[in-house]
VOBA-1610 file (N, C-alpha, C; in pm, whole numbers, padded with zeros to 5 digits, always signed):
BEGIN
Met+05962+12629+11610Met+06018+12763+11593Met+05915+12851+11524Ser+05887+12967+11581Ser+05788+13057+11523Ser+05838+13115+11392Tyr+05743+13164+11310Tyr+05779+13224+11182Tyr+05875+13341+11203Ala+05845+13425+11304Ala+05928+13544+11329Ala+06070+13503+11370Asn+06081+13404+11460Asn+06213+13361+11504Asn+06291+13292+11393Tyr+06217+13215+11312Tyr+06281+13145+11199Tyr+06341+13245+11101Leu+06260+13346+11062Leu+06310+13445+10968Leu+06421+13528+11029Ser+06410+13559+11159Ser+06513+13637+11226Ser+06646+13562+11221Trp+06644+13434+11255Trp+06768+13355+11251Trp+06824+13351+11111Gly+06737+13325+11012Gly+06783+13315+10875Gly+06843+13443+10823Lys+06779+13555+10851Lys+06828+13684+10800Lys+06958+13723+10867Ile+06974+13691+10996Ile+07101+13720+11063Ile+07212+13637+11001Gln+07184+13509+10967Gln+07284+13427+10902Gln+07323+13484+10766Leu+07224+13540+10696Leu+07253+13601+10566Leu+07346+13720+10582Leu+07319+13801+10683Leu+07399+13922+10701Leu+07537+13893+10756Phe+07543+13809+10858Phe+07668+13797+10933Phe+07728+13658+10933Gly+07664+13561+10867Gly+07721+13429+10853Gly+07814+13425+10734Thr+07857+13305+10696Thr+07954+13293+10589Thr+07889+13266+10453Val+07764+13312+10436Val+07702+13304+10304Val+07769+13408+10214Pro+07821+13369+10098Pro+07886+13467+10010Pro+07790+13578+09974Pro+07834+13705+09977Pro+07744+13818+09949Pro+07667+13803+09819Gly+07728+13745+09716Gly+07660+13731+09588Gly+07547+13629+09590Lys+07540+13545+09694Lys+07437+13443+09703Lys+07325+13479+09800Gln+07335+13596+09864Gln+07242+13629+09971Gln+07097+13640+09925Asp+07075+13705+09810Asp+06938+13721+09762Asp+06873+13586+09735Ala+06948+13495+09674Ala+06894+13363+09643Ala+06861+13285+09769Ile+06951+13293+09870Ile+06927+13220+09994Ile+06810+13281+10070Glu+06795+13413+10066Glu+06682+13477+10134Glu+06550+13427+10075Lys+06544+13414+09943Lys+06423+13361+09880Lys+06400+13216+09924Leu+06509+13141+09937Leu+06497+13002+09979Leu+06445+12992+10122Ile+06492+13078+10210Ile+06447+13077+10349Ile+06296+13095+10356Asn+06245+13193+10283Asn+06101+13217+10282Asn+06026+13101+10217Ala+06080+13048+10106Ala+06014+12939+10036Ala+06012+12812+10121Phe+06122+12784+10191Phe+06128+12662+10270Phe+06030+12668+10387Tyr+06016+12785+10446Tyr+05918+12796+10554Tyr+05777+12774+10501Gln+05749+12825+10381Gln+05618+12804+10321Gln+05595+12656+10292Phe+05701+12586+10251Phe+05690+12442+10231Phe+05655+12373+10362His+05724+12411+10468His+05699+12350+10599His+05555+12374+10643Gln+05498+12488+10606Gln+05361+12521+10643Gln+05260+12463+10544Gly+05308+12396+10440Gly+05217+12336+10344Gly+05168+12430+10236Val+05231+12546+10224Val+05186+12645+10126Val+05235+12609+09986Ile+05361+12561+09975Ile+05416+12521+09845Ile+05475+12382+09858Cys+05503+12317+09746Cys+05559+12182+09749Cys+05711+12188+09740Met+05777+12078+09778Met+05922+12072+09778Met+05978+12089+09637Lys+05904+12043+09536Lys+05952+12057+09398Lys+05979+12203+09367Asn+05890+12293+09412Asn+05911+12435+09387Asn+06033+12489+09461Val+06059+12436+09580Val+06177+12477+09654Val+06303+12432+09582Met+06305+12307+09538Met+06423+12253+09470Met+06450+12325+09338Asn+06344+12374+09273Asn+06361+12445+09147Asn+06432+12578+09162Met+06460+12618+09287Met+06526+12747+09310Met+06675+12740+09284Gly+06728+12620+09256Gly+06868+12611+09219Gly+06946+12508+09297Val+07064+12472+09244Val+07148+12372+09309Val+07192+12418+09447Leu+07216+12548+09462Leu+07263+12602+09590Leu+07166+12570+09702Ser+07038+12551+09668Ser+06937+12529+09771Ser+06957+12397+09844Cys+07021+12298+09782Cys+07030+12164+09842Cys+07095+12167+09979Arg+07212+12232+09989Arg+07282+12237+10118Arg+07200+12314+10221Trp+07137+12421+10176Trp+07059+12501+10271Trp+06931+12432+10313Ile+06873+12351+10226Ile+06754+12275+10263Ile+06785+12185+10382Val+06904+12123+10378Val+06945+12038+10489Val+06951+12117+10619Phe+07018+12231+10615Phe+07037+12307+10738Phe+06907+12371+10786Leu+06826+12420+10695Leu+06698+12479+10734Leu+06605+12372+10789Ser+06616+12249+10737Ser+06535+12139+10789Ser+06564+12115+10936Val+06691+12128+10972Val+06731+12106+11111Val+06655+12200+11203Leu+06648+12327+11164Leu+06583+12425+11250Leu+06437+12394+11269Leu+06371+12351+11162Leu+06228+12326+11171Leu+06198+12191+11235Leu+06286+12092+11218Leu+06265+11962+11280Leu+06292+11966+11429Thr+06399+12035+11467Thr+06435+12040+11609Thr+06368+12157+11680Gly+06337+12263+11604Gly+06271+12379+11663Gly+06361+12459+11754Cys+06491+12437+11744Cys+06578+12506+11841Cys+06714+12536+11783Ala+06750+12664+11786Ala+06885+12708+11751Ala+06920+12819+11848Asn+07029+12803+11921Asn+07072+12902+12019Asn+07206+12960+11981Met+07222+13089+12008Met+07347+13157+11974Met+07416+13206+12101Tyr+07548+13192+12103Tyr+07629+13229+12219Tyr+07747+13315+12174Val+07772+13421+12249Val+07885+13508+12220Val+08004+13462+12303Asp+08114+13434+12238Asp+08233+13386+12307Asp+08278+13487+12411Ser+08320+13436+12527Ser+08358+13524+12638Ser+08507+13556+12642Ser+08584+13503+12549Ser+08728+13528+12550Ser+08760+13674+12521Thr+08677+13736+12437Thr+08695+13879+12407Thr+08587+13957+12479Arg+08626+14038+12573Arg+08530+14115+12653Arg+08537+14263+12620Glu+08431+14334+12654Glu+08427+14477+12625Glu+08529+14552+12711Val+08595+14648+12649Val+08686+14736+12722Val+08614+14869+12742Ala+08599+14911+12866Ala+08529+15036+12896Ala+08607+15155+12843Thr+08534+15258+12800Thr+08601+15378+12746Thr+08689+15444+12851Ala+08659+15422+12978Ala+08742+15480+13085Ala+08885+15426+13081Glu+08904+15310+13019Glu+09037+15251+13009Glu+09114+15300+12887Phe+09045+15371+12797Phe+09114+15424+12679Phe+09209+15537+12722Lys+09320+15550+12652Lys+09413+15658+12677Lys+09380+15773+12581Lys+09321+15879+12635Lys+09275+15991+12552Lys+09392+16081+12513Pro+09405+16112+12385Pro+09513+16203+12341Pro+09481+16347+12380Asp+09583+16427+12390Asp+09567+16569+12422Asp+09662+16650+12334Pro+09608+16731+12241Pro+09464+16757+12223Pro+09397+16650+12137Leu+09264+16654+12137Leu+09187+16564+12051Leu+09185+16618+11908His+09172+16526+11812His+09166+16566+11672His+09041+16508+11607Ala+08997+16574+11501Ala+08885+16522+11423Ala+08933+16404+11339Val+08839+16312+11305Val+08876+16196+11227Val+08763+16159+11130Gln+08802+16112+11014Gln+08706+16052+10923Gln+08702+15903+10954Ala+08583+15849+10977Ala+08569+15708+11015Ala+08498+15630+10905Leu+08558+15520+10864Leu+08501+15432+10763Leu+08484+15293+10822Phe+08374+15226+10786Phe+08350+15090+10837Phe+08305+15000+10723Glu+08355+14876+10725Glu+08312+14777+10626Glu+08305+14639+10690Phe+08194+14571+10665Phe+08181+14431+10707Phe+08216+14343+10588Gln+08293+14238+10614Gln+08334+14148+10507Gln+08295+14005+10541Thr+08271+13926+10437Thr+08247+13783+10452Thr+08357+13710+10378Lys+08442+13642+10452Lys+08559+13575+10395Lys+08643+13671+10311Gly+08657+13794+10360Gly+08742+13892+10293Gly+08675+13967+10180Val+08548+13937+10153Val+08475+14004+10046Val+08375+14102+10106Ser+08371+14223+10053Ser+08283+14326+10106Ser+08138+14279+10107Asn+08071+14299+10221Asn+07931+14259+10239Asn+07851+14386+10266Ala+07792+14443+10160Ala+07726+14574+10171Ala+07606+14570+10263Arg+07530+14462+10260Arg+07409+14456+10343Arg+07443+14455+10491Ala+07541+14376+10529Ala+07583+14372+10669Ala+07648+14503+10711Thr+07723+14563+10620Thr+07785+14693+10648Thr+07679+14797+10680Asp+07577+14804+10598Asp+07469+14901+10620Asp+07397+14875+10751His+07384+14748+10788His+07313+14713+10912His+07389+14758+11036Leu+07522+14754+11031Leu+07604+14781+11150Leu+07670+14918+11153Lys+07683+14984+11038Lys+07767+15104+11028Lys+07729+15212+11127Ala+07601+15244+11139Ala+07559+15352+11229Ala+07599+15323+11373Arg+07586+15196+11415Arg+07623+15160+11552Arg+07774+15174+11574Val+07851+15132+11475Val+07996+15141+11488Val+08041+15287+11493Ile+07985+15370+11404Ile+08021+15512+11404Ile+07984+15577+11537Asp+07867+15544+11590Asp+07825+15598+11720Asp+07921+15554+11831Gln+07969+15431+11824Gln+08062+15382+11926Gln+08195+15457+11918Ile+08239+15487+11797Ile+08363+15565+11780Ile+08343+15706+11837Lys+08227+15765+11810Lys+08198+15899+11861Lys+08198+15903+12013Ser+08144+15798+12075Ser+08133+15796+12221Ser+08261+15749+12289Ser+08364+15716+12210Ser+08489+15667+12268Ser+08567+15776+12340Gly+08545+15902+12304Gly+08619+16012+12364Gly+08760+16028+12308Leu+08790+15956+12200Leu+08925+15962+12143Leu+08941+16071+12038Phe+08829+16128+11992Phe+08834+16225+11885Phe+08743+16345+11914Ser+08782+16461+11865Ser+08701+16582+11887Ser+08578+16582+11797Glu+08590+16514+11682Glu+08479+16505+11587Glu+08496+16378+11506Val+08385+16312+11477Val+08387+16191+11395Val+08292+16212+11279Ser+08346+16198+11158Ser+08266+16221+11038Ser+08294+16112+10937Glu+08195+16085+10852Glu+08216+15989+10744Glu+08278+16056+10621Asn+08296+16187+10629Asn+08358+16265+10522Asn+08498+16309+10564Pro+08583+16346+10469Pro+08718+16392+10503Pro+08714+16510+10600Val+08812+16515+10690Val+08818+16620+10792Val+08947+16698+10778Asp+08951+16817+10839Asp+09073+16898+10841Asp+09185+16819+10910Gly+09301+16819+10851Gly+09414+16745+10905Gly+09431+16609+10840Gly+09322+16558+10779Gly+09331+16433+10704Gly+09336+16305+10785Ala+09305+16310+10915Ala+09307+16188+10996Ala+09199+16091+10947Leu+09235+15964+10938Leu+09142+15863+10886Leu+09149+15736+10970Leu+09032+15689+11014Leu+09021+15563+11086Leu+08936+15467+11004Ser+08996+15358+10960Ser+08925+15258+10881Ser+08912+15130+10963Ile+08790+15080+10976Ile+08765+14958+11053Ile+08696+14856+10963Thr+08752+14735+10958Thr+08688+14625+10887Thr+08659+14513+10986Leu+08544+14449+10967Leu+08504+14335+11050Leu+08479+14219+10955Asn+08568+14122+10957Asn+08566+14012+10861Asn+08516+13884+10926Asn+08409+13827+10869Asn+08355+13700+10917Asn+08429+13585+10847Val+08496+13503+10926Val+08572+13391+10871Val+08520+13260+10930Pro+08505+13156+10848Pro+08452+13030+10899Pro+08552+12960+10989Ile+08504+12912+11101Ile+08587+12831+11191Ile+08543+12685+11181Thr+08411+12663+11174Thr+08356+12530+11158Thr+08318+12512+11012Asp+08395+12435+10937Asp+08372+12422+10794Asp+08266+12318+10758Asn+08238+12222+10847Asn+08145+12115+10812Asn+08009+12137+10877Ala+07962+12263+10874Ala+07836+12297+10939Ala+07719+12218+10882Phe+07716+12197+10752Phe+07602+12132+10691Phe+07598+11982+10722Ser+07714+11918+10727Ser+07715+11776+10761Ser+07672+11756+10906Lys+07715+11847+10993Lys+07672+11839+11132Lys+07521+11860+11143Gly+07473+11959+11068Gly+07331+11989+11069Gly+07249+11873+11017Phe+07298+11802+10916Phe+07227+11688+10860Phe+07210+11579+10966Ala+07317+11551+11040Ala+07310+11449+11144Ala+07210+11488+11251Thr+07209+11616+11288Thr+07115+11663+11390Thr+06973+11647+11341Gly+06946+11686+11216Gly+06811+11679+11162Gly+06761+11537+11153Met+06846+11443+11110Met+06805+11305+11093Met+06770+11240+11226Thr+06827+11291+11335Thr+06796+11236+11468Thr+06697+11324+11542Phe+06635+11420+11471Phe+06533+11507+11528Phe+06581+11577+11655Gly+06707+11615+11655Gly+06759+11695+11766Gly+06816+11615+11880Leu+06803+11481+11875Leu+06857+11400+11984Leu+07008+11408+11988Val+07069+11423+11873Val+07214+11447+11865Val+07233+11590+11820Gly+07291+11671+11904Gly+07306+11812+11872Gly+07435+11840+11798Ser+07448+11962+11751Ser+07570+12003+11684Ser+07597+12150+11715Gln+07721+12190+11696Gln+07761+12328+11720Gln+07847+12376+11604Val+07818+12496+11557Val+07901+12559+11454Val+07948+12694+11508Thr+08063+12738+11460Thr+08122+12862+11510Thr+08160+12953+11395Asp+08122+13080+11408Asp+08165+13184+11315Asp+08270+13269+11383Gly+08383+13287+11317Gly+08488+13372+11370Gly+08483+13511+11309Tyr+08531+13609+11382Tyr+08532+13748+11335Tyr+08668+13810+11365Val+08725+13874+11264Val+08854+13943+11279Val+08830+14090+11250Cys+08857+14174+11349Cys+08838+14319+11334Cys+08975+14385+11322Thr+08990+14465+11217Thr+09116+14536+11194Thr+09088+14686+11186Ala+09158+14762+11269Ala+09147+14909+11267Ala+09279+14967+11219Arg+09270+15060+11127Arg+09389+15125+11072Arg+09371+15276+11085Tyr+09463+15341+11156Tyr+09452+15486+11181Tyr+09572+15558+11121Val+09543+15663+11044Val+09647+15746+10983Val+09617+15891+11015Asn+09720+15963+11061Asn+09702+16105+11092Asn+09820+16182+11031Gly+09789+16259+10926Gly+09893+16335+10858Gly+09993+16243+10791Gly+10120+16276+10806Gly+10224+16196+10743Gly+10282+16090+10833Ala+10223+16070+10950Ala+10275+15970+11044Ala+10246+15829+10992Pro+10329+15730+11032Pro+10303+15592+10991Pro+10168+15544+11041Ala+10105+15455+10966Ala+09974+15402+11005Ala+09986+15317+11131Ile+09884+15327+11216Ile+09875+15242+11336Ile+09768+15137+11308Val+09801+15011+11329Val+09707+14902+11302Val+09683+14823+11431Ala+09556+14799+11459Ala+09518+14718+11575Ala+09422+14610+11528Gln+09429+14493+11590Gln+09344+14381+11547Gln+09293+14304+11668Ala+09168+14257+11658Ala+09108+14175+11763Ala+09025+14065+11699Arg+09003+13957+11774Arg+08926+13843+11724Arg+08812+13810+11818His+08706+13754+11760His+08588+13720+11839His+08519+13600+11774Ala+08414+13549+11836Ala+08342+13434+11779Ala+08199+13430+11831Ile+08111+13376+11748Ile+07973+13347+11786Ile+07949+13199+11760His+07898+13129+11861His+07870+12986+11851His+07720+12964+11836Thr+07681+12875+11748Thr+07540+12840+11730Thr+07523+12691+11756Thr+07432+12657+11846Thr+07401+12516+11873Thr+07264+12484+11815Val+07253+12365+11762Val+07127+12318+11705Val+07094+12182+11765Gly+06967+12164+11803Gly+06927+12036+11860Gly+06974+12021+12003Asn+07001+11897+12042Asn+07034+11865+12180Asn+07185+11879+12204Ala+07236+11998+12179Ala+07379+12023+12199Ala+07400+12101+12328Ser+07507+12071+12398Ser+07538+12142+12522Ser+07581+12285+12490Ala+07554+12374+12583Ala+07599+12512+12566Ala+07751+12515+12567Pro+07812+12593+12480Pro+07959+12600+12478Pro+08012+12662+12607Ser+08126+12616+12650Ser+08188+12674+12768Ser+08247+12809+12732Asn+08260+12895+12832Asn+08320+13026+12812Asn+08245+13107+12706Ala+08113+13110+12718Ala+08032+13185+12623Ala+07904+13233+12691Thr+07850+13344+12641Thr+07728+13403+12697Thr+07613+13384+12600Lys+07504+13326+12648Lys+07389+13303+12561Lys+07320+13434+12528Ala+07287+13451+12401Ala+07216+13572+12356Ala+07066+13543+12350Ala+06986+13645+12378Ala+06841+13627+12375Ala+06790+13601+12234Asn+06859+13657+12135Asn+06819+13640+11996Asn+06942+13664+11907Pro+06932+13631+11779Pro+07048+13647+11691Pro+07098+13790+11680Asn+07006+13886+11674Asn+07049+14025+11662Asn+07129+14070+11783Glu+07088+14024+11902Glu+07162+14059+12023Glu+07303+14001+12019Ala+07316+13880+11967Ala+07448+13816+11958Ala+07542+13897+11869Val+07493+13938+11754Val+07576+14014+11661Val+07610+14152+11717Thr+07511+14217+11777Thr+07532+14350+11834Thr+07636+14346+11946Leu+07625+14248+12035Leu+07718+14235+12147Leu+07859+14205+12097Met+07870+14111+12004Met+08001+14076+11949Met+08067+14198+11885Thr+07990+14273+11807Thr+08046+14389+11738Thr+08093+14495+11836His+08011+14525+11936His+08047+14628+12033His+08172+14589+12110Gln+08183+14462+12147Gln+08299+14416+12224Gln+08427+14421+12141Ile+08420+14374+12018Ile+08541+14367+11937Ile+08588+14507+11896Ile+08494+14597+11869Ile+08531+14735+11836Ile+08597+14803+11955Ser+08546+14777+12075Ser+08605+14839+12194Ser+08749+14795+12213Asn+08780+14673+12174Asn+08917+14622+12189Asn+09014+14689+12093Val+08974+14705+11966Val+09068+14768+11872Val+09084+14917+11903Leu+08976+14984+11950Leu+08988+15124+11987Leu+09081+15140+12108Asn+09070+15049+12202Asn+09158+15055+12319Asn+09304+15035+12280Asp+09329+14939+12193Asp+09467+14913+12149Asp+09524+15034+12073Leu+09441+15096+11988Leu+09485+15216+11917Leu+09523+15327+12014Ser+09437+15346+12115Ser+09458+15457+12208Ser+09587+15443+12287His+09633+15322+12306His+09756+15300+12385His+09880+15290+12298Ala+09863+15301+12167Ala+09981+15300+12081Ala+10059+15431+12100Ser+10190+15423+12106Ser+10271+15542+12134Ser+10257+15648+12027Gln+10224+15607+11903Gln+10214+15703+11792Gln+10076+15767+11782Phe+09980+15719+11862Phe+09842+15768+11848Phe+09832+15911+11900Lys+09780+15999+11812Lys+09760+16137+11854Lys+09659+16202+11761
//
């Protein structure tokens, strides 16, 4: 695995995997340090001195460098809904749009900053609103979207350890789940809530590609595709709600 691909995979896991937001800085340092160890720049003692948390990650990072292969797949169960299928209100209204990415229900500021502009642009291009702003708008309409990363495969590290010890001959697969919740309020009307689910699968070593999934060229493409698809689903559901206006 090249240095660029290794860091790309690691940083995407930091942003959108189930690493607790408060541990991200420490793990990012570990990712860089472990690669330097693999290249012979520093010794393992220095890596281990980075803290107890490093032990589990050393196992998983070892897998990537020993097998040289980690592939990501976007689950095909949730597909993109074209804006042409949205039910456009008449007349259109301005809306304040807020977005937050969460990891296990905890706000993840780094991932939020990485995705927010794309999500806001997608809302703007939906055709559901006359204006989309991150600030309050006339009429008080508010659309809040949260994208929560929840673990589906809890024993990722034990699976990774087995893969690493067999140098990729025995593969493993881990899955990250995502729950997107959109909440729309306009004036004094009751809130409209829409929810959709998605998943990204990661295989390491000699693991078969998951069924009903699309292989992504790189980790960033996987996250971008998943986000765009899941947002399109909650926007579509909102647009067809009888109270949406």
